[in-house]
N, C-alpha and C positions, 0 to 999 in steps of 0.2 A: 448564479448558476447559468449554464448555457441554455439557450432556448432549444426546442426541438428542431427548428430550422437550422440553427447553428450546428447542432450535432449531426444532422443529416448532411450538411455541407462538408463537415470534417470527414465523415465516412466516405463521401463521394470522392474527395481529394485523395484519401488514402487508397481507394480502389483504383483511381486513375494512375497513381504512381506505380502501384503494383502491376498494372497491365502494361504500362509504358516501358518498364525496364525488366530485363530477365531476373528471375528469382535468384537472389544471391545471399550468401551468409552475411549477416549484419556485423560480424566481427572480423572475418578475414577477407571477405569479398568473393569467395568461391561461388561460381555460378551454378544455377540449376540444382539448388539444394532441396527444394520442396515446391509443391504446387499450391500451398495454402499460405495465408497471411501470417499464421501463427507459428509455422515450422520454418524458422529462418536461420537456423544454425547448421553448418556442415557437421558431419559426424565427428571430426576431430575437435572442433570447438565445443560441441555439445558435451563431449567427454571431459573437457577441461573446465567446464563451468563450476564455480564454487558453491556446490549444493550444501544446504544446511546439514550439519552432522546428524547422523541417525539418532544419536543419543543427545537429547536436548530437553530443557525445562518445558514441561507441558503448559506452563502458565505464560512464560515470557520468551520462550524459544532460544534462550542462551545455551551454548554447548555445555554438556555436563560429562564428568567422568563416571558418575554413578548416580543412582536414584532417578526420580522423575520430576522433582521440583527443586529449584535452586535455593540456596540459603536466603537470598534477598527476598524472594517471593514467600518463603515460609515466615520470615521475620516481619515483612510488611506486605501482605497480599495486595496486589493492585486492584483497581476497580473493574478491569476487564478480567474475564474468567479463563481465557486461554489465548494463545497466539500461534499463528501459523505463518511460515515464511518459505518461499521457494528456494532462496539462496542466502548464503552468508554475504554480507556487504563487503565484497573484495573484488579485485580486478578479475575479469573485465566487466562484471555486472555493474560495478560502481560507475564505470565510464558510460555504459549504455543508459543508466538512469540519469546521469547528468546531461547527456545528449538529449534525452527525452524531456526532462523537467526544465532545464535552463536553455537548451538549444532549440526547443520547440519541434523536435523530430517526432511528429505524431504518428508516423508509420511504425514506431516502436510500441505504441499503446496496445495493439492486439497481441504482440509478441509477449510483452511483460504481463499483460492482463491474463493471457492464457496460462502462463507459468504460475501466477498467483492463484488462479482458479484450481489448477491441478494439485496445488499444495494445500488448498483449504481443507480444514478438518472440521467435522461435525455438521449436523443438520441445522440450518438457520432459516428464519422466516423471511428476512429481508436484508438488504445491504444499504449501509449509509457510508458515503464517501467523506473523507476528512474535509471539512469546509475550509475555504480560503476567505480572508477578509475581502471586502469589496475593492479596497485599494490594491491588494496583491493580485486579485483576479484581473483588474484592469491592466496592471503592469505586465502580467504574464500572458494574458489573452486566453487562457484556459486553465481549468483546474485539473492538474495531473492525476489526482486521486479519483476524480469523477470519471475521467476517461478510462482508467483502469477498472473502476467499478462497472461501467457500462459493458465492457468486453467480458469481464468475469461473470456478470449477471447473465449475459446471453449464453455463455458456455455452460453455466450451471442451472439455467432456467429459473433464476431467482429475480424477484423485483428489486429495483434500485429506488430508494426514496430520496429524490434529488432535493426536495424542499423540507425535509424533516428537521434539519438542524442548520443553524447559521452561526458564523463567527462574527461576533458583534464588537470585538476589540481588536484593533490592528496593532500587534506587538512586534518587537524586534524578532527577526528570524531566529529560530532555535539554534541553527547551526552556527550563529555568530556569538553564542553565549557560553560561558563556562557551564560544565555539567550540572553543578549544584544549584544553578540559578534557573534551570529550565522549568521546573515545576511551578515556581513562583511566577514565571513569565506568562504562563498560560492559565493561571487560576481565574476562573469566572469568565472566560472568553467566549464560551458557547452557550446558545440557548436552543431548546428543542420545542418545535411548534406543533407536534402531533402527539397523540396518546399511543404509547407503545406497550400498554399493559399486557404482561404475560408473554411478550415476544422475545425471541432469540435473534439478536441483531449482530451482524458482522460489520465492523468498521474496516474500510479499505484505505490503505495508504501505500506510498511507495517504499519508504524506509522506516524502520524502527531502530532508534538509537538508544536513548535513555528510556523511552516509553512514556515520557511525561505528557505529551500532547494526546496520545491515545488514552492514557489514564484519565485525563480531564474530560475528554469527550465521552468515555465510558461512564464517568460519574454523571454527566448530564443526561445520557440515555437512560440510566437507571432511575434518575429522578423523574423521568417521563414515563416510568413504569416498566421498562425493559427488565425481563426476568434474568436474562443472561446476555453477555456481550463478549464476542470473540474479536480478536484483532487479526486481520489478514493483510500481510504485507509482501511486497516482492522480495525485499532483502532485510536481513537482520544483522546489525553490527554485532560482532562477537567479542568475547571477553578480553582478548588481547588488545582491542582498541578502546576499551572502557577503563576508566580509573576507579572502578569499584562502586559506581553508582549507576544503576540502569533502570530503576523502577520509578 
């Protein structure tokens, strides 16, 4: 996890970039779209964003035609109790997340973190960011989920627990695996070092695809005493992109 000094440095760099260049839309480049770090879309791009459909599963956030819980969650309820997402994982949000996560564009962290916070549902006691393995953290230089959690926590006045959980096994990236292998790939990879008895915890991550990693971390949090676990993500992959397995 990043130190307080490292986090402060990243914040100063972000503020310096924002002061040094005119405020512009992060998608089309239109200038003077907003005065704050979190309002970075022009009106036209904002209207075009792929927001999550209003009717979706209350548990896993997959789009629904009817009802409030999808068949998969009824058949096999996941370990997390609910999921919230700001957007469907589609263009151009998918491109922004890749630029942030893999391109290291940390100026997008407050933008995406604010969207996640605004979509978050339910009252929680604290936020836990999806942990990275030490090897992945060294490779990337930052934990994208932790940066999102910091900005969301500030916006919602919620504590972030940076050292509550650790990823103790460095596995293959989920995105590189077939859908059906993802649950097995993350089994037993997390440990929780704090007592969460009776707490409602929100897990923050960038994207939810099958939900396997969120499910495993929720399992770990509940073993540590958490009474309820919510998943808060920037974007949720929708049914058209999934081959029938998403929990």
